[in-house]
C-alpha positions in Angstrom: 79.9 109.3 22.3 82.3 109.6 19.7 82.1 113.3 17.9 80.5 113.7 14.7 81.4 114.5 11.2 78.6 116.7 9.4 79.0 119.4 6.8 78.5 123.0 7.6 75.3 124.8 7.4 75.5 127.4 4.6 72.4 129.6 5.1 71.3 132.1 2.6 69.6 135.7 3.7 66.7 136.5 1.9 65.2 139.5 3.4 64.9 138.7 7.5 64.2 135.0 6.9 67.2 132.5 7.2 66.7 129.3 4.8 69.1 126.4 4.0 69.4 123.0 3.2 72.0 120.4 3.7 73.0 116.9 3.6 73.4 115.5 7.2 75.8 113.0 8.0 75.1 111.9 11.8 77.9 110.7 13.7 79.4 107.3 12.4 77.2 107.1 9.5 73.4 107.9 8.0 72.0 110.8 6.1 68.9 112.8 6.5 68.3 116.4 4.6 66.3 119.0 6.3 65.2 122.4 5.9 66.4 125.5 8.1 64.4 128.7 8.0 64.2 131.7 10.4 66.3 131.5 13.2 70.1 131.5 13.3 72.1 134.3 11.3 75.5 135.9 12.5 78.2 134.0 13.3 78.9 132.6 16.6 82.1 134.2 18.3 84.6 131.5 20.0 83.1 129.3 22.8 83.9 131.4 25.7 83.3 135.2 24.0 81.7 136.3 27.2 84.0 135.0 29.8 85.6 138.0 30.3 83.2 139.3 32.4 82.9 138.2 36.1 79.4 138.1 37.6 78.0 139.5 40.9 77.0 141.3 42.6 75.2 143.3 40.0 76.5 146.8 40.1 74.4 149.9 39.3 75.1 151.5 35.7 77.0 154.8 35.4 75.6 156.9 32.7 77.6 159.8 33.4 81.6 158.2 33.7 83.7 156.3 31.4 82.0 153.2 29.7 83.6 150.1 27.8 84.5 150.6 24.5 82.5 148.2 21.7 83.7 148.1 18.2 80.1 147.6 17.1 79.2 150.8 18.1 80.0 154.8 19.5 80.3 156.1 22.7 77.1 157.4 22.2 75.3 154.6 21.3 77.2 152.5 24.1 75.7 155.5 26.4 72.2 154.8 25.5 72.4 151.4 26.0 73.7 152.4 29.7 70.9 154.5 29.7 68.1 151.6 28.8 70.1 149.0 31.2 70.0 151.7 34.3 66.0 152.4 33.7 65.7 148.7 33.7 67.6 148.7 36.9 65.5 151.8 38.4 62.2 150.2 37.5 63.3 146.8 39.2 62.9 144.7 35.9 65.3 141.3 35.8 68.1 141.6 34.0 66.6 139.3 31.2 64.5 142.4 30.2 67.8 144.6 30.2 68.9 142.3 27.7 65.6 142.2 25.2 65.3 146.0 25.5 69.3 146.3 24.5 68.6 143.8 21.5 65.4 145.5 20.6 66.6 149.3 20.6 69.9 147.2 18.2 67.3 146.6 15.9 65.2 149.2 15.9 67.8 151.9 15.5 71.2 150.4 16.0 71.0 152.5 19.3 70.8 155.9 18.0 68.2 158.4 19.2 66.9 159.1 15.6 64.7 162.0 14.6 62.8 161.4 12.1 62.4 164.0 8.5 58.6 163.5 8.5 58.4 164.5 11.9 59.8 168.4 11.7 59.8 169.2 15.4 62.0 165.9 16.0 64.8 167.3 13.8 65.1 170.6 16.2 65.4 168.2 19.6 68.9 166.5 20.2 69.3 163.4 17.8 72.0 161.1 16.6 70.7 160.6 12.9 67.7 160.9 11.1 65.0 158.0 10.1 62.1 158.0 7.7 60.2 155.0 9.0 56.4 156.3 9.1 56.5 158.9 12.2 58.8 156.5 14.5 61.2 158.4 17.0 63.9 157.4 19.1 65.7 154.4 20.2 62.8 152.1 20.0 61.1 153.8 16.8 57.9 154.5 18.9 54.7 155.8 17.0 52.8 158.8 18.5 51.0 156.3 20.8 53.8 156.1 23.0 54.1 159.8 23.5 54.5 163.0 22.7 57.7 163.8 20.0 59.9 165.5 23.1 59.0 162.3 25.0 59.8 159.6 22.1 63.0 161.5 21.5 64.2 161.5 25.5 66.0 157.8 25.6 64.9 157.5 29.1 61.4 157.8 28.5 61.7 155.4 25.5 63.2 153.0 27.8 60.4 153.0 30.5 57.9 153.1 28.3 59.1 149.9 26.8 59.9 148.2 29.9 56.1 149.5 31.3 54.9 146.8 27.9 57.3 144.5 28.5 56.6 143.1 32.0 52.7 142.8 30.7 53.9 140.2 28.2 52.9 136.5 29.6 56.0 134.3 31.0 58.5 137.0 29.3 61.5 135.7 30.6 61.1 132.1 29.5 59.9 132.6 25.7 62.3 133.6 23.0 63.8 137.0 23.2 62.1 137.4 19.4 59.0 136.6 20.4 58.6 138.8 23.3 60.3 141.9 21.6 57.7 141.5 19.1 54.6 141.3 21.1 56.2 144.9 22.5 57.2 146.4 19.5 54.7 144.7 16.6 57.6 145.0 13.9 57.2 144.2 10.6 60.5 142.1 10.8 59.5 139.8 13.9 62.4 137.7 13.3 65.3 140.4 13.0 65.5 140.9 17.1 67.3 137.6 17.8 70.3 138.0 16.0 71.2 141.0 18.5 71.0 138.6 21.6 74.5 137.7 22.0 76.2 141.0 21.8 73.6 142.4 23.8 74.2 139.9 26.6 77.8 141.1 26.1 77.0 145.0 26.6 75.1 144.0 29.9 77.6 141.9 31.3 80.4 144.6 30.6 78.4 147.6 32.0 76.4 146.1 34.9 78.5 143.4 36.4 78.0 140.4 34.6 74.5 140.6 34.8 73.6 138.3 31.6 75.0 135.8 34.0 72.3 135.7 36.6 68.6 134.1 36.7 66.3 135.6 39.2 65.7 133.1 42.2 63.0 134.3 44.7 63.3 137.5 43.7 67.3 137.7 43.8 69.6 137.7 40.7 71.8 134.8 41.3 75.1 133.8 39.4 75.7 131.0 37.5 72.6 129.0 38.6 70.7 128.8 35.4 69.4 124.9 35.7 66.7 122.7 36.2 64.5 125.4 33.8 65.8 128.6 35.2 67.0 130.9 32.4 70.0 133.2 33.0 69.7 136.6 31.7 71.4 135.9 28.6 68.7 133.3 27.4 70.8 130.1 28.4 69.8 127.2 30.8 71.9 123.9 31.5 70.4 121.0 29.5 70.3 118.8 32.8 71.8 118.9 36.5 74.8 116.1 36.6 78.5 115.6 36.3 80.3 116.4 33.3 82.3 112.8 33.0 84.1 112.3 29.8 85.2 116.0 28.6 85.9 117.5 25.3 88.4 116.2 23.0 90.5 114.5 25.9 94.0 113.1 25.2 92.1 109.3 25.3 89.0 110.7 23.2 90.6 113.5 21.0 87.5 113.0 18.7 84.7 113.4 21.4 83.2 117.0 20.3 81.2 117.2 23.2 80.9 116.5 27.0 79.4 113.2 28.8 77.1 114.3 31.8 76.0 111.3 33.8 72.6 111.3 35.0 70.0 108.8 35.3 67.7 107.1 32.8 64.4 109.2 32.0 65.9 112.4 33.3 64.2 115.5 31.4 66.8 117.5 29.0 66.1 120.7 28.5 66.7 123.0 25.5 70.1 125.2 26.3 68.3 128.3 24.8 65.7 129.6 22.2 66.0 127.5 19.2 64.5 125.9 16.0 64.6 122.1 15.5 67.0 121.0 12.8 67.2 117.5 13.7 64.9 114.9 15.8 65.5 111.2 14.7 67.2 108.1 15.5 70.7 108.3 14.3 71.8 105.0 12.4 74.6 103.3 13.8 77.6 101.7 12.1 75.7 99.0 10.6 72.9 101.2 9.1 70.5 99.9 11.9 67.8 102.2 13.4 67.3 100.7 16.6 67.4 103.4 19.1 64.5 102.1 21.8 67.1 99.8 23.0 70.3 100.4 24.7 73.5 100.6 22.7 77.0 100.0 23.7 80.5 101.3 23.1 81.6 101.0 19.4 78.0 100.5 18.1 78.1 104.3 16.6 75.7 106.9 15.9 73.8 109.2 18.7 70.8 107.2 19.3 67.7 109.2 19.5 68.8 112.7 19.5 68.5 116.5 18.9 70.0 119.3 17.1 68.8 122.9 18.0 69.9 126.0 16.1 69.9 129.3 18.3 70.4 132.9 17.6 73.8 134.0 16.4 74.4 130.9 14.5 74.9 128.5 17.6 74.0 124.7 17.3 73.4 122.4 20.3 73.1 118.7 20.1 71.7 115.9 22.4 72.6 112.5 22.2 71.5 108.9 23.4 67.7 109.7 24.4 65.9 106.8 26.0 63.1 107.2 23.7 61.5 109.1 20.9 62.7 112.9 21.4 59.2 115.5 22.6 59.9 117.7 19.5 59.4 118.0 15.9 61.7 118.9 12.9 61.1 122.9 12.2 59.4 123.3 15.6 60.3 126.6 17.5 61.1 125.5 21.1 61.8 128.3 24.2 64.9 127.8 26.4 64.3 125.2 29.0 61.6 123.2 27.2 62.2 119.8 27.7 62.8 118.0 24.5 64.0 114.6 25.5 64.7 112.4 28.2 68.2 110.9 29.2 69.1 107.1 27.8 72.0 105.2 26.5 70.9 104.6 22.9 73.4 104.6 20.2 77.2 104.6 20.8 77.0 104.4 24.6 78.2 102.5 27.5 75.4 103.7 30.2 72.9 106.7 30.8 74.0 110.2 30.3 73.6 113.1 28.0 76.1 113.8 25.5 75.9 117.4 25.0 77.6 119.3 22.1 77.8 123.0 21.1 78.5 124.4 17.6 79.5 127.7 16.0 78.8 129.6 12.9 76.1 127.1 11.8 78.5 124.4 11.6 77.2 120.9 12.7 80.7 119.3 11.8 83.4 118.7 14.1 84.9 122.1 12.7 82.3 123.9 14.6 82.5 122.2 17.6 83.6 124.0 21.0 84.0 122.8 24.4 80.5 123.5 26.2 82.2 123.7 29.7 83.3 127.3 29.4 81.2 128.2 26.5 77.8 127.5 29.1 79.4 129.1 32.4 80.4 132.1 30.4 76.2 132.1 29.8 75.4 131.7 33.2 74.5 128.0 32.7 77.4 126.2 33.9 77.5 122.4 33.4 78.3 121.1 36.7 77.1 118.6 39.5 73.7 118.1 41.1 73.1 119.0 44.2 
């Protein structure tokens, strides 16, 4: 399927809600307007932004020795991140929990152990800044119900209390990070956590041997195996298992802005990460026809039945050529791994397969497209052959 030409999404930030309106130019023709809210934010980095970190075996975090540098945080903040991860390791919490805990602390305190000007006792204890949010303290801005002042000013204690509540959240490993974090924290700004997921994954990878690329299978952390609905600690999963055939912008197809993954008609397609539905419709072909309930053919034009999802970090994934109408609706929030449709051959297609694209920086045009193969591999959800 030939890559689409679309305009980039222009996102305006109002408080913590992201809202945008754009005109969609789909595949080889057709227009549709849609409204975008809530999820997104941040500019996605290059398509292989996490690929520098190898995976496995997961190593215990050393909170005393020299730690990696991150331009976003100072040494003390990275040390606090190491403490959060180590507490999770000591408690036996799967690595997805470390990512969620880090993203939460990044939002609540920017990984600083904060005292509070309204809690004088906290000012006499070691701290890395002073906040003024009610009587909240520490890395996770916990209030008195979480513990004493001294306890809430102890990073390891606050991390342990966070994890103890986290693991009680139903299906926490499969649900969107922002939903899980909100159930633990009860924040006034529940949508804010998701924007930290990418960097939290990067820090977990750097400190714990690529742990964000692992998935829990039979109680063990397995590298680069997130598919068939299994979710990597990074929050990503392969949309379908299957052979990658036609690649990204090859010499023979330089405008092919994604990859084609072969699969039998009817194979379930899963959301590659938690996201909001931007588009779920039949794409007009070159002649403006919306006849997606029949098999297409080469040079017909269009994606057929297709879905676009917006993910935290400004990433967009696209799923084309579905056999029937998608199972999701416009604006719907879907968790990673949820079935959104089935493989087909509608639109510009020569046979059953999934055309899968990844776009950065909220840009749905060809300018935003990156090669999905290294992008997904870096997140522990490689596109590879079925067993």
